[in-house]
C-alpha positions as CSV (number, residue, x, y, z in Angstrom):
1,M,-29.3,-60.0,-44.1
2,Q,-30.6,-57.4,-41.6
3,E,-29.8,-53.9,-42.5
4,S,-27.9,-52.1,-39.7
5,E,-29.6,-49.1,-38.1
6,T,-27.9,-45.8,-38.0
7,A,-28.1,-44.1,-34.5
8,P,-29.8,-40.8,-34.8
9,S,-27.4,-37.9,-34.4
10,V,-27.7,-36.0,-31.2
11,A,-26.9,-32.3,-31.0
12,P,-24.3,-31.5,-28.4
13,Q,-25.7,-30.1,-25.3
14,V,-24.8,-26.5,-24.8
15,V,-23.9,-25.9,-21.1
16,P,-24.0,-22.3,-20.0
17,P,-21.0,-21.0,-18.2
18,A,-21.2,-21.4,-14.5
19,A,-21.8,-18.2,-12.6
20,P,-18.8,-17.1,-10.6
21,Q,-18.9,-18.3,-7.0
22,V,-19.9,-15.7,-4.5
23,A,-17.7,-15.3,-1.5
24,L,-19.9,-12.6,0.2
25,R,-23.6,-12.1,-0.6
26,L,-25.5,-9.3,1.0
27,R,-29.2,-8.9,0.5
28,G,-31.4,-6.2,1.8
29,L,-29.0,-5.1,4.5
30,T,-30.5,-2.2,6.5
31,K,-29.3,-0.4,9.6
32,R,-30.7,2.7,11.3
33,F,-29.3,4.7,14.2
34,G,-32.3,6.7,15.5
35,E,-33.6,8.8,12.7
36,T,-30.5,8.2,10.5
37,T,-30.5,5.3,8.0
38,A,-26.8,4.3,7.7
39,V,-27.4,1.4,5.3
40,D,-30.5,1.2,3.2
41,N,-31.6,-2.1,1.7
42,L,-28.2,-2.8,0.4
43,D,-27.5,-5.7,-2.0
44,L,-24.0,-6.8,-3.0
45,D,-22.2,-9.9,-4.4
46,V,-18.5,-10.3,-4.0
47,P,-17.0,-12.9,-6.4
48,R,-14.8,-15.5,-4.9
49,G,-11.1,-14.9,-5.6
50,S,-11.6,-11.2,-6.2
51,F,-9.8,-8.2,-4.7
52,Y,-12.9,-6.1,-4.0
53,G,-12.8,-2.4,-3.2
54,L,-15.5,-0.6,-1.3
55,V,-15.3,3.1,-1.8
56,G,-17.5,6.0,-0.7
57,P,-17.5,9.4,1.0
58,N,-17.4,9.7,4.8
59,G,-20.6,8.6,6.3
60,A,-21.5,6.5,3.2
61,G,-22.1,3.3,5.3
62,K,-19.0,1.4,4.4
63,T,-17.9,0.5,7.9
64,T,-21.5,-0.3,9.0
65,T,-22.0,-2.5,6.0
66,L,-18.7,-4.5,6.7
67,S,-19.6,-4.7,10.4
68,M,-23.0,-6.3,9.5
69,A,-21.4,-8.6,6.9
70,T,-18.9,-10.0,9.4
71,G,-21.1,-10.4,12.5
72,L,-19.9,-7.4,14.4
73,L,-23.2,-5.5,14.1
74,R,-26.6,-7.0,13.9
75,P,-28.7,-5.6,11.0
76,D,-32.2,-4.3,11.4
77,A,-33.1,-6.2,8.2
78,G,-31.5,-8.3,5.5
79,T,-29.0,-11.2,5.3
80,A,-25.3,-11.8,4.9
81,Q,-23.8,-15.0,3.6
82,V,-20.1,-16.0,3.6
83,L,-19.5,-18.8,1.0
84,G,-23.1,-19.9,1.5
85,T,-23.1,-19.7,5.3
86,D,-25.5,-17.3,6.9
87,V,-23.6,-15.0,9.2
88,W,-26.5,-14.6,11.7
89,A,-28.1,-18.1,11.4
90,D,-24.7,-19.8,11.8
91,P,-22.3,-17.2,13.2
92,V,-19.6,-19.7,14.3
93,G,-19.6,-21.4,10.9
94,A,-19.4,-18.1,9.0
95,K,-16.8,-16.4,11.2
96,S,-14.5,-19.4,11.0
97,Q,-14.1,-18.5,7.3
98,I,-13.5,-14.8,7.9
99,G,-10.5,-12.7,8.8
100,I,-11.3,-9.2,9.9
101,L,-9.3,-6.0,10.2
102,P,-11.8,-3.6,11.7
103,D,-11.3,0.1,11.9
104,G,-11.2,1.5,15.5
105,L,-12.0,-1.7,17.3
106,R,-10.3,-2.0,20.7
107,L,-7.6,-4.6,21.0
108,F,-6.2,-6.4,24.0
109,D,-3.3,-4.0,23.9
110,R,-1.8,-5.0,27.2
111,L,-0.6,-8.1,25.5
112,T,2.6,-8.2,23.5
113,G,2.4,-8.5,19.7
114,Q,3.3,-12.2,19.8
115,Q,0.8,-12.9,22.6
116,L,-2.0,-11.1,20.7
117,V,-1.5,-13.1,17.5
118,T,-1.2,-16.3,19.6
119,Y,-4.4,-15.5,21.4
120,A,-6.2,-14.9,18.1
121,G,-5.1,-18.3,16.8
122,L,-6.0,-20.2,20.0
123,L,-9.4,-18.5,20.0
124,R,-10.0,-20.1,16.6
125,G,-9.3,-23.6,18.1
126,M,-5.9,-24.0,16.4
127,D,-3.2,-26.3,17.7
128,R,-0.7,-24.4,19.9
129,A,2.3,-25.6,17.9
130,M,0.7,-24.5,14.6
131,V,-0.2,-21.1,16.1
132,A,3.4,-20.6,17.3
133,E,4.8,-21.4,13.8
134,R,2.4,-19.2,12.0
135,T,2.8,-16.3,14.5
136,G,6.5,-16.3,13.9
137,E,6.1,-16.3,10.1
138,L,3.5,-13.5,10.2
139,L,5.6,-11.3,12.5
140,A,8.6,-11.8,10.2
141,A,6.6,-11.1,7.0
142,L,5.2,-7.9,8.5
143,G,8.4,-6.6,9.9
144,L,7.4,-7.0,13.5
145,T,9.9,-9.6,14.8
146,D,11.8,-7.0,16.8
147,A,8.6,-5.8,18.3
148,A,7.2,-9.3,19.2
149,E,7.8,-8.8,22.9
150,K,6.6,-5.2,23.0
151,L,3.2,-4.4,24.4
152,V,0.7,-3.5,21.7
153,I,-0.3,-0.3,23.6
154,D,3.2,1.0,22.8
155,Y,3.0,0.2,19.1
156,S,2.7,3.0,16.5
157,A,-0.5,3.4,14.5
158,G,1.1,1.6,11.6
159,M,2.4,-1.3,13.7
160,T,-1.0,-1.7,15.3
161,K,-2.5,-2.0,11.9
162,K,0.0,-4.7,10.9
163,I,-0.4,-6.7,14.1
164,T,-4.2,-6.6,13.6
165,L,-3.7,-7.9,10.1
166,A,-1.6,-10.8,11.5
167,C,-4.5,-11.7,13.9
168,A,-6.8,-11.7,10.9
169,L,-4.5,-14.0,8.9
170,V,-3.3,-16.5,11.4
171,H,-6.2,-19.0,10.9
172,A,-5.9,-18.9,7.1
173,P,-9.4,-17.6,6.4
174,R,-11.1,-17.8,3.0
175,L,-12.4,-14.3,3.2
176,L,-10.5,-11.2,4.4
177,V,-12.5,-8.1,5.3
178,L,-10.3,-5.1,5.8
179,D,-11.4,-1.6,6.8
180,E,-8.7,1.0,5.7
181,P,-5.9,-1.6,5.9
182,F,-3.2,0.8,4.5
183,E,-4.0,3.8,6.7
184,A,-1.0,5.0,8.7
185,V,1.2,2.3,7.2
186,D,4.6,3.3,5.8
187,P,5.3,2.7,2.0
188,V,7.6,-0.3,2.6
189,S,5.0,-2.0,4.9
190,A,2.2,-1.1,2.5
191,R,4.0,-2.9,-0.3
192,T,4.5,-5.9,1.8
193,I,0.9,-6.0,2.9
194,R,-0.2,-5.6,-0.7
195,R,1.9,-8.5,-1.8
196,I,0.6,-10.7,1.0
197,L,-3.0,-9.9,0.0
198,E,-2.4,-10.3,-3.7
199,D,-0.9,-13.7,-3.1
200,F,-3.9,-14.6,-0.9
201,A,-6.4,-13.7,-3.6
202,A,-4.3,-15.3,-6.4
203,N,-4.6,-18.6,-4.5
204,G,-8.4,-18.7,-4.1
205,G,-8.9,-16.3,-1.2
206,T,-11.1,-13.2,-1.4
207,V,-10.2,-9.8,-0.1
208,V,-12.8,-7.0,0.6
209,L,-11.3,-3.7,1.6
210,S,-12.7,-0.2,2.2
211,S,-10.6,2.8,1.4
212,H,-10.8,6.5,0.7
213,V,-7.8,6.4,-1.6
214,M,-9.1,6.0,-5.1
215,D,-5.6,5.6,-6.6
216,L,-4.9,2.7,-4.3
217,V,-8.2,0.9,-5.1
218,E,-7.6,1.5,-8.8
219,R,-4.2,0.0,-8.7
220,I,-4.9,-3.2,-6.6
221,C,-8.6,-4.1,-6.9
222,T,-10.2,-6.3,-9.6
223,D,-13.7,-5.3,-8.6
224,V,-15.2,-2.3,-6.9
225,A,-18.5,-0.9,-5.5
226,I,-19.2,2.8,-5.0
227,I,-21.5,3.4,-2.0
228,A,-23.2,6.6,-0.9
229,A,-26.0,7.3,1.6
230,G,-26.1,3.6,2.4
231,V,-26.8,2.3,-1.1
232,V,-24.7,0.9,-3.9
233,L,-24.5,3.3,-6.8
234,S,-22.4,1.1,-9.0
235,A,-20.7,-2.3,-8.6
236,G,-18.8,-4.7,-10.8
237,T,-15.4,-5.2,-12.3
238,L,-13.1,-2.2,-12.1
239,D,-13.3,-1.5,-15.8
240,D,-17.1,-1.7,-15.8
241,V,-17.5,0.7,-12.9
242,R,-14.9,3.2,-14.3
243,A,-16.8,3.3,-17.6
244,G,-13.8,4.7,-19.5
245,V,-12.7,7.3,-17.0
246,S,-10.7,7.3,-13.8
247,L,-12.2,5.8,-10.7
248,E,-12.0,9.2,-9.0
249,D,-13.9,10.9,-11.9
250,R,-16.5,8.2,-11.9
251,F,-16.8,8.4,-8.1
252,L,-17.3,12.2,-8.3
253,G,-19.8,11.9,-11.1
254,L,-21.9,9.4,-9.1
255,V,-21.6,10.9,-5.7
256,G,-21.7,14.5,-6.7
257,G,-20.5,17.4,-4.6
258,S,-18.4,20.4,-5.5
259,T,-14.6,20.4,-5.4
260,D,-14.3,24.1,-6.0
261,V,-12.7,26.2,-3.3
262,E,-14.0,29.7,-2.7
263,G,-12.8,32.4,-0.3
264,L,-9.7,31.9,1.8
265,A,-8.1,34.8,0.1
266,W,-6.1,35.4,3.2
267,L,-4.2,32.2,2.5
268,R,-3.0,33.5,-0.9
269,T,-0.8,36.4,0.4
270,S,2.6,36.8,-1.2
271,S,5.6,36.3,1.0
272,D,7.8,39.3,1.8
């Protein structure tokens, strides 16, 4: 009788955890304006599904970085990839996945709010019936239904910010890049926008926003990067970057600069 052979035991293979998918990858981004270097060999990875805050002082290079990352401004050097698609090698493929709320970009403000969002959807190649349906839903969600037939040039600053956000959302992008999205927006509208963005990120979308308001970033963002003089000083999860202190204190510690106020004694006069 033949003795049965025992199969040698095989140790279970240890599979390392997969690296988080990157929604936006920036490598070596550089931009100069004359003698001024606005962005200096900047590297940054934005994880997919994150609510990513970009903070820095005025002139830090935030807007320039976001403009290069989304195809609005050509870099002098470096690359930007959106979900693996190179923004400059395949601009159509990359931009089809991005929704942008730029700061200060001129709009077709002689259109009504409804016409502007409709135009944004049709420009993306969407079916007209779908554009009409989504436009109505976005205007309602953002509290702009009553202003749908009003020319955008007659909108307030906050209303203009909201209609621009509607244009960024209408094609259901996978990455939203927002430059100061809450600036000039009233508290009720700000809460509505926040809920829309949080729901977007919770369902697989990625939000990148720049802001000067540290408290806002600390309340809503999962990840953050501190930028100054065109370079990243610190980046990672919110807790990692804060390093046990408030984001504002961490920011001031990295960026430097005095917050002491001297002089102005004439402002401290007592009232009669």
